[in-house]
N, C-alpha and C positions, 0 to 999 in steps of 0.2 A: 846135286842133283845140277843141269848146266838149265840157265836162265833160256826162256824165247824174246827174245826181240822184234818189235815189228816199228817199221817204218813209215809215214805219212806224208804229206805234202795237199794240204786244199789253200784252193784259193781262198782269201781273206780283205782286208777293209785297207784298200792301199792308205789312207789319210790315218791309220791308228799309230799313236806312240806312244808305245806303254810306261807309263805316270814313275817307273824309278826303274830302279838296276838291274833287279828281279824279285820275286817274290816266290814264295812258296808255303804250301797249303797240304796239312792233311802230318798223316804219318804212318810208315809202312808197319802194318804189323796185321796180325790175324785177321780176314778178308777186309783188310785198309787199303788205302796205298798213300802217297804223294805224288802231288804234282808240282815242276818247279815248273816256274815261267821266265824267259829273259826275254830279251829286246834282241832281233837281228833286221838285218836290212835283206827282203826274201822278196822285195816289191809284192808286199803286200799280202803275199801267202804266211802260212802259219805252218810249223815243221812240227811234226809228233815224233816223239820217240819210248814204247811203249816197253819196257823189261815188267816177263809175269813169268810166275813156273806153269802155269798153263796155258797148254796149244789147242792147237783148234776152234780159235774163239775169234782167227783175225777178219771175217767176216761184220762179225759183232762188235769187235773195236771199232770196228770202220766204219759202222753205220753212225755210231754213239759221239762218233768226232768230229765228224762229220756235220750231227745236228748242232753237235756245241761251238763249232766255230762259226756255222752259219748264224747261229742266235746269240752271239757273244759279241757281235762286231771285232772282236780281235784280227788282228795283222800285222805281219812284222817281227813276228816273235816265234820261238819253237819253245816248247812247252817237254816237257820230260819227265814222263807218267812210269814212278817203279810201283807195283802192284804186290798184293798179297793176296792173289784168290775175291776179291771185290765182286761184287755181281752187277751185270750189268745197270741198275740203279744205283750200287753207289757211287762207281767210275761217274755216272751222270751226275749226280750231289755234287763231287767231288769236286768237278770241273767246274759246276757254277759258283760254287763257294770259290774256287781259286780268282773266276774272273768276281765277283763280289767284291773280293777282298783287293781286285788292281784299279777297283772302282768303277766297275763297270754298270753293275746293278743289274746284272742278269736278273731276273724272279727265280727263283729256286723253289717255287709250290709246282 
């Protein structure tokens, strides 16, 4: 099965500095996903690459990711998402978990 890749770039927090070299959250399993975050100089932007077996949800991914970046305060990072059929709710929660593990204190409720 060929995987579908989507690449996005969102404006973010120019002053953000990732507190570690990289971060890993989650596992790739049935209905789940993993999130890898790395620091990168992107003039404050957040670059996201999503790899998933599911096609046709690019617009949904963009909305979930745009909202997450806007709420998280992240910037100058790349995020790699390896998805295995997660729902938009699971994706949003895993992203919030990744931000919390970076020390951002994003409200997971």
